[in-house]
N, C-alpha and C positions, 0 to 999 in steps of 0.2 A: 878881779873881773866883776863888772856890774851884773847883778843877777836879774834885773827886771826884764831885759829882752829875752833871756832864757825862760823866765817865768811865763811870759806871754806865749811863747812857743809851746810850753808844756800845757798851759791852760787850754789852748784852742786847737791843738793838733788833733785831727780827726782820723778815724780809721778809713781805709780805702773804700770800704762799702759804706756809703753815706746813707743817712736817713731821709733822703730827699722827699719821698712821698709823705712820710710822717711829718716832716717840717712844713711842707706845703699845706697839709691839712691843719696843722697847729696854727699856722698864720691865719687861716680862715676862721678858726674857732676863737682865737684870742681877740679878734676884732669885735666879737659880740660880748666880751667880758668887760664889765663897766670899770672905769677908772675909780680907784678909791679916793675919797675926799681928803687930801693931804696937802700941806704946804711944804715945798722944798726949801731947805735952808742949808747953805754952805757955811760951815762954822769958821769964824775967824779966830785963829790961835794967837793968844796974846800972853807974853811976848812971842813974836813969830818963831815958829819951829819949822824947819824944812822937813816935810814928810815925803817919803819916796816909796811908791808902790804899796799903798795900804792894803794889807792882806786880810786883816780881820779887826773887828771892833767889838767890844763888850762894855756893859754898863753895870756899875755896882748899885747897892741899895740907896746910896746918896745921890744917884744920877751922875756920878763922875764917869767920864768916858775913857776907856782904856783902849788905846790904839796899838796895834802890832803892824809895823811897817818894815821895809827892807832898805835901810840906809847903807850907803857905801861905807860910811864911818859913823860912829855914835851909837846911841841907844835905840834898840828896836822897840822897846816898850815905852810909850808916852802916855801920861795920864793928864787929862784936862777936866776942869770943872764943867758944869752944864752949859756955861756961857762961853767956853773955849779958853778960859784962863789956864795957862800951863801950871801944873802942880808939881810934877816930878817925872823922872824917867830912869830907866835902868836897862841892863842886859848887854852892853857893848862886849863883844868878843865871845858871847855865849852861843850864838846861833850861826848856822850856815844859810838855811832858808827858813826864816820865821814864817809860820803858816797860820796857826789858829790861836785864838785867845778867848777864854771864857772866865767870868767871875762867878765863883760858887756862892751858895746861900750864906756863907759866913764872910763874904767879901774878900776871900783869898783869891789870888789870880793864878790861873793855869794857862800855860802856853805849850805849843808843840812845834817841833822843827821837822820839816818834811824831808830833810837830808839826813841828819844824824839820828832822827827818830827819838829824840829826847823829849820827855814830858817833864816840864818844870812847874812846881807849885811855889808861889811867892806869897808873903804876907801883903796886906794892902800897901805897905811902905816899900815893898820891893826886896825884902829879905828872903833868901832862898830857904824854903822849908822842906822840899822834897825834890828828888831827881830820879826819874824812872827812865831806864834805857830799854826801849823796845827793839828787839832784834830785827835786822833786815837781811834779806838774801845777799849773798856775795855777788858783786858785779851787777847790781840792780840799777845803776845809773844815779843821776843827781837827785831826781825826785823819786824816792823809794820808801819814804817813811810815813809817819803819822800825819793826820790832817786836821783833826778836830777833837773836841771833848764835850761830854754832857754829864749831868749829875743826876743820880737817882734819889729817891726820897729817903733811903736808909743809909746815905753816905757813899753809895757806889759811885764809881767814876767809869764812864764808858768812853773808850778811846777809839776813834775811827782810824784804824791802822790801814791807811787808804791806798797807797800807790802800788806797792809790790805785793803785799801780803793779802789784800782784799778781805779784811775781816774786822770784826769788832772785838775788842778785849775789855773785860770787866775787871776793875781793880777795887779794893776797899779803900777807905779814906787814908790809910797809911801807906798805900802803894803796893799792898799784897795782891798778887794775881789770883782772881777768883774763877775765871773761865774765859772762853772765847767762842765765837762762832763765825761761820762764813769762810769762803774761799773764792778765788778768782774764777769767773765764769759768767754765764748768762742764764742759768737756771734759777728758779725761785730760791731765795736764800743765798745765792751767790752774788758776787759784785765784780764790777770792773771799775775800780777806783772808788773806794769808800771815802767820799769827800767831806761828809758832814753827818752829824748824829745829834739827835735831840730826844728828850724824854717828855712825853705828853702829860696832861693833867691826870690821866688814869694810870700812869706808870708804864705805858707802852713805849717802846724804843723805836724811833723813826730814823731811817738811814737814807741819805741821799746817795744813790748809786749813779755816780756822775755820768760815766760813758755809756751806760745802758739807758740813760734818760728816764729813770724811774725812782719812785719813792717806795721803799719797802718797810713793812711793819712787823715788829716782833714783840713777844712778851718779855718780861724782865729777865727770863732765863734763856732767851735767844731762840725760842720756838717761833718759827715763821707763821705769820698770821695772814699776810696778803701783800699785794703791791698794786700800785697805779703807775702806768707808763704814760709819759708825756712825749717830748720830742727834744732833739738836740742834746744838750748837756744839762743835767740837773745838779747844780752846784751846792746848794745849801738848804737846810731845813731849820725852822725855829718856831717857837710859840710866843705869842704876845702875852703880856701880863694877864689879860682876861681869858687866855686859853685858846685863842684862835690859832690855826695852823697855817704857816706860810712856807713857801718854797721859792727858790730862785732858779731861773732857767735861762740859758743862752742858746740861741738858734744859729745854725750855719757857721759856727766858729767865729762869730763876730760879737765882741762885747757891747757894741752899739745896739745890737738887737737882743737886749736882755730884759727880763721881766721878773719882778717879785710878785707872787701870786698868792692870794688867800684861797685856801683849799678847804672844801667840805670834808670833815673828818670821817664822815660815814660813807660818802660816795666817791671822794676824790675829785669831785667837780670843781671847776675854777669859778670862784665867786666874785673876785675883784682883782684889780691889777694896778701896779705902779711900774711905769716904763723906766727901769733902771737896772743896770747889771749889778749883781751881788755875788762876789766871790765867796763871802760869808755874810750872813745877815744876823742881826741881833735887835733887841728891843730895849728901850729905856722904860723905867717904871711908869712914865706917863703915857706909854703906848707909842712913842715915836719909834719909827723904823730907822735903823742905821745899817746901810749896805756898805760893805767894803768893796770899792770899785777897782782896786789895784791902780788907782790914780794917786795924785798927790794932794788929796783933800779929805775932809771929813764931812759927809753929808748926813742930814737928818730929814726925815719926812714926818712932819708933825700932823696928827689928826686935826682936822678942822673942827672948830666948835668945842 
């Protein structure tokens, strides 16, 4: 069975009680947020590789682009050089629903599967180095597992255990479990779909609480520090190489009404925007934004100048 139609349904299915008033207000506010000065580039892959439902993108220290997509057959992990030249691929038969990919400071590649809840660590060449199995509740459905990964300054690995468990799990660099926090719900420190996680320059952990439309902040031990509520679904959080905070938001259950937004780290105010949907977002060393749009392409938004 092809997974992409099911993915789209899972991405944009909304609760019966909609955020209509909040979304209307957000639409009014976003009109006053300036567009960020970027150039949109659709990368041409050479030789051509068919990409199907790009779920996440990450970039290593050499600016090589790591794409995680959902092919009917073939390798879910595809690596391209900065100009789009195909370098290598791997992972056929290892995934049910490939979801998140991040490259750590050593250029090792980590991925997660939101069905099996497996967390895989690979060498830059694609050799499997680590396999972590995160437990999922029985009968949780097709989307029930992990969603994203982030890395702490002391080798910690933070896993967004997003769909059924609604928590963040901390592992050490060898896969040893160090702790966890969060549960499903709407109170501060609770989550309804932990869809993305990122570690900021000061070591704080930021969590995209997707269905609650909010960004939550924690210290490295999981102590709740605060939250900012936006509207719609808050899909992803990431930091640029110079330390700016970005989120991606989708309104009204429509990926065509998606925004990547630069956010003030003190107030949560929206400073600038790019009009694109980002299922997950990442940055290249030169500051280029790479949003995974769940389409069949690799997009870059390069800073002008």
